[in-house]
C-alpha positions in Angstrom: 0.0 0.0 0.0 1.2 3.4 -0.9 1.9 5.9 1.9 -0.6 8.8 2.1 0.4 11.8 0.1 1.5 15.0 1.9 -0.5 18.2 1.5 2.3 19.5 -0.8 2.1 16.4 -3.0 -1.7 16.6 -3.2 -1.6 20.3 -4.1 1.1 19.8 -6.7 -0.7 16.8 -8.3 -3.9 18.8 -8.6 -2.1 21.9 -9.9 -0.1 19.9 -12.4 -3.3 18.3 -13.8 -5.3 21.5 -13.9 -2.6 23.9 -15.1 -1.8 21.5 -18.0 -5.4 20.8 -19.0 -7.0 24.3 -18.4 -4.1 26.7 -18.4 -2.3 28.4 -15.5 -4.2 31.6 -15.6 -7.6 29.9 -15.9 -7.1 27.9 -12.6 -7.5 29.8 -9.3 -6.0 28.9 -6.0 -9.5 28.2 -4.5 -10.1 25.5 -7.2 -6.8 23.9 -6.3 -7.6 24.0 -2.6 -11.0 22.4 -3.2 -9.8 19.7 -5.4 -6.7 18.8 -3.4 -8.7 18.8 -0.1 -6.1 20.9 1.8 -6.7 24.0 3.8 -5.7 27.4 2.4 -3.1 27.8 5.2 -1.6 24.4 4.3 -1.3 25.4 0.6 0.5 28.7 1.5 2.7 26.9 4.0 4.0 24.8 1.1 3.8 27.4 -1.7 4.2 31.1 -0.7 2.3 32.2 -3.9 0.7 31.0 -7.0 3.9 31.9 -8.9 5.8 29.5 -6.6 3.3 26.8 -7.4 3.6 27.5 -11.1 7.4 27.1 -10.8 6.9 23.8 -8.9 4.5 22.6 -11.6 7.0 23.3 -14.3 9.8 21.6 -12.4 7.5 18.5 -12.1 6.7 18.6 -15.8 10.5 19.0 -16.5 11.2 15.9 -14.4 8.5 13.9 -16.2 9.6 15.1 -19.6 13.2 14.0 -19.2 12.2 10.7 -17.7 10.1 10.2 -20.8 13.0 11.3 -23.0 15.3 8.8 -21.3 12.8 6.0 -21.9 12.2 7.1 -25.5 15.9 7.4 -26.5 17.3 4.4 -24.6 20.8 4.0 -23.3 23.7 6.3 -24.2 25.6 3.5 -25.8 22.7 2.5 -28.1 22.9 3.4 -31.8 22.5 7.2 -32.0 20.5 7.2 -35.2 18.1 4.7 -33.6 17.9 6.9 -30.5 17.1 9.9 -32.6 14.4 8.1 -34.5 13.0 6.7 -31.3 12.7 10.2 -30.0 10.8 11.4 -33.1 8.5 8.4 -33.0 7.8 8.9 -29.3 7.1 12.6 -29.8 4.6 11.8 -32.5 3.0 9.1 -30.3 2.9 11.5 -27.4 0.9 14.2 -29.2 -1.6 11.6 -30.5 -2.7 10.8 -26.9 -6.2 12.2 -26.4 -5.2 14.1 -23.2 -2.3 15.8 -24.9 -2.6 19.6 -24.6 0.6 20.7 -26.2 4.0 21.5 -24.6 3.5 22.7 -21.0 6.6 24.9 -21.3 5.4 26.6 -24.5 1.9 26.9 -23.1 3.1 28.6 -19.9 5.5 30.9 -21.7 2.6 32.3 -23.8 0.5 32.8 -20.6 3.4 34.8 -19.0 5.0 36.9 -21.6 7.0 38.9 -19.0 10.6 37.5 -19.1 11.0 38.5 -15.5 8.3 36.0 -14.3 9.9 33.2 -12.3 8.4 30.6 -14.6 10.7 31.8 -17.4 13.8 30.6 -15.6 12.5 27.0 -15.5 11.3 27.2 -19.1 14.7 28.5 -20.3 16.5 25.8 -18.4 14.2 23.2 -19.9 14.8 24.4 -23.4 18.6 24.6 -22.9 18.6 20.9 -21.7 16.5 19.8 -24.7 18.9 21.6 -27.0 22.0 20.1 -25.3 20.6 16.6 -25.4 19.5 16.9 -29.0 22.8 18.5 -30.0 24.6 15.5 -28.5 22.4 13.1 -30.6 23.0 15.1 -33.7 26.7 15.1 -33.2 26.7 11.3 -32.5 24.8 10.6 -35.8 27.6 12.5 -37.6 25.6 15.5 -38.8 27.7 17.8 -40.9 26.3 20.8 -39.1 24.9 19.4 -35.8 23.9 22.9 -34.4 21.8 23.6 -37.5 20.2 20.1 -37.4 19.5 20.6 -33.7 17.7 23.9 -34.3 15.7 22.5 -37.2 14.6 19.5 -35.2 13.6 21.7 -32.3 11.5 23.8 -34.6 9.9 20.6 -35.9 9.3 19.2 -32.4 7.8 22.5 -31.1 5.6 22.6 -34.1 4.4 19.1 -33.4 3.7 20.1 -29.8 1.9 23.3 -30.8 -0.7 21.6 -33.0 -1.7 18.4 -31.2 -5.2 18.4 -32.7 -3.8 18.0 -36.2 -2.4 14.7 -35.3 -5.8 13.0 -35.3 -5.1 12.6 -39.0 -2.6 9.8 -39.6 -1.1 11.7 -42.6 0.1 14.4 -40.3 2.3 12.0 -38.4 3.7 10.8 -41.8 4.5 14.4 -42.7 6.4 14.9 -39.5 8.4 11.7 -40.1 9.2 12.7 -43.7 10.3 16.2 -42.6 12.6 14.7 -39.9 13.9 12.2 -42.4 14.7 14.9 -44.9 16.5 17.1 -42.4 18.5 14.2 -41.0 19.4 12.8 -44.4 20.6 16.2 -45.6 22.9 16.5 -42.6 24.2 12.9 -42.5 24.5 11.9 -46.2 28.3 12.1 -46.1 28.5 10.3 -42.7 27.2 7.0 -44.1 
């Protein structure tokens, strides 16, 4: 039997679900309190403000994202080309899930355009880590210009995340695969 969740865990679970499904600005603290079953005082004991809760939400999504990435890409010593293709396939599969609502980092950044908002630091760190991991894969596959391929694949992936509804059409997934294949082939043709 699982141990009972703490008030902090319950609040964060509810906030993570609601912020992702409905948007951060659309969800009020009172809703989170009601759904988590914690007292207002308990919420504020764990999160001094809604901004602090938003940061915790993004940190949790970041943890989940990179756990997903690690499962999708496999071990570091696996074939890098296979790892890259696994990532693309897993991304396509992820956005096809009926509960997918886009990238939580892109979604949150559009809700908080002020670069001084504390959420932006978490979002920027997440994007830097995505870029670093993808650049490593692009270098390992022998891309002639790995930085360029990395940026191209990031634009493609962000586009995939930004339009999840379009992936109810199976042809859309094929288009993403073809675009990725074209980009990768153009950069690795000499490496083969």
